[in-house]
C-alpha positions, 0 to 999 in steps of 0.5 A: 566370128567364122569359128562361132558360125561353124560351132553353131552350124555343128550344134544345128547338125548334131541337134538334127541328127539327135532328132532324127535318131529319136524319131527313127526309133518311135517310127521303127516301133510303130512299123514293127508289125509290117516289119515282122510280116515283110521278114517272114514274107521275104523269106518264104519268097526265096523258097523254091530257088536253088541253094547256090542261087538264094543269096543272089535272089535275096540281093536282087530283091533288096535292090528292088526294095531300095528302088521302091523306096527312092520312089515312094519316100518323095512321093510320101513327102510331097503328099504330106507337104501339099495334101497332109490330110490325105496321110490319115486317109492312107494310114487308114487304108494301110491299117485296113490292108494289114488287117485284111492280109492278117485275116486272110492268112488266119482264115486261109484254110476255111475260105474258099481258094485255089488248089496250091498243090499244083503249083507246089508240084510244078515248082519242084518239077521245075527245080528237077528239070535241067531243060527249064530256064531257072534264070526266067524262073528267078526273074518271076520270083524276083518280080513277085517279091519286089511288087510285094515289097512295094505294098509293104514299103508303102505301109512302112513309109506312110506309118513312119511318116504319120509318126513325124508329122509334127516335125520339121521337113528336114527331120522327116526327110532324115527319118524316112531316109534313115529308116528306109536304108536301115530297114532294107539292110536289116530285113534282107540281111536277116533274110539272107541269114535265115535262108542259108541256115539250113545250108550252114547246118548241113555244112556243119554236119558234113564237116563233123564227119572229118574235121576237129570238134566233131561233137560241137559241129554236130550239135550246131549242125543239127540245131540249125537244122532244127531251128530253120523251120521252127524259125520260119513259122515263128516269124509267120505267127508273130508277124500275123499277131503284130499285123492285127495289132498295128493295123488295129491300132491304126484304126482305133487311133484315127476312127473316132467311134473305134477310138472310143470303143477302145478307151471304153473297153480299156477302162473295163480293167484300169489296173491293166489299162495298157494290156486291155488297150493292146487287146482292144487294138488286136480285136479291132484289127481281127474284126475288120480284117475278117469282114474285109477277107470274107467280103473280098473272097465273096466278091471274087467268087461272084466274079468267077461265077 
């Protein structure tokens, strides 16, 4: 009897782990837009830090990100358990925020904004001035990065929870915990690799002057130095597009009239229904984001005046 009970328990655990793995994959796909932006944004946050301090700063932000998720996961589960209807509201707000942020990036050049050249010059001067307290400088950057991560982590948790609302409470906990750990390790591991690409490239170029396999080291070093800025720009573009698609998709799936409009648009070309549906999500996200970005800019200007 004891052996049978143990086997039954192990079978239940195996089934639960399988459900968590499957649903985690679904949730990860739905959070892809936020992850792309999270990766690009955090890689940009580390810029302006001395090369030998980049990894410690990334590690500090990663620890802050884990703490954010320790706060957000229980909060999301409590909302889901006691006020489940609020999840849809949070999803829509999250979708609007993604659309707004994407539109703000896209329209940044055309919307009135403060001059960023002074801030950039001050950062460069701070790095060159030995009198500047770089520890305090880093702490401010870390705090800013963790605040940004809190917003993005909240979006990831809510979107992930929205994809497993029909699952059992235990499965929801497993999916959110597994996804939070995997995303934090994955994003900040990649950020660490990206920010050190140029340093590795420079090291290989210097090594090629005296070491063996000079041609290969020189080729790899140049390739990494060239690829680093291109990768950063690509991540920014892909992340922005994904934000419109994910944010727009949240809106078209949760707001009635937008859902009907998206279905009508997709049925204009039934042979490529899936492609048209993706385009519909992107257009919904772009339009909603543009309206929010312009409105926010006008309100900000009126307040300043």
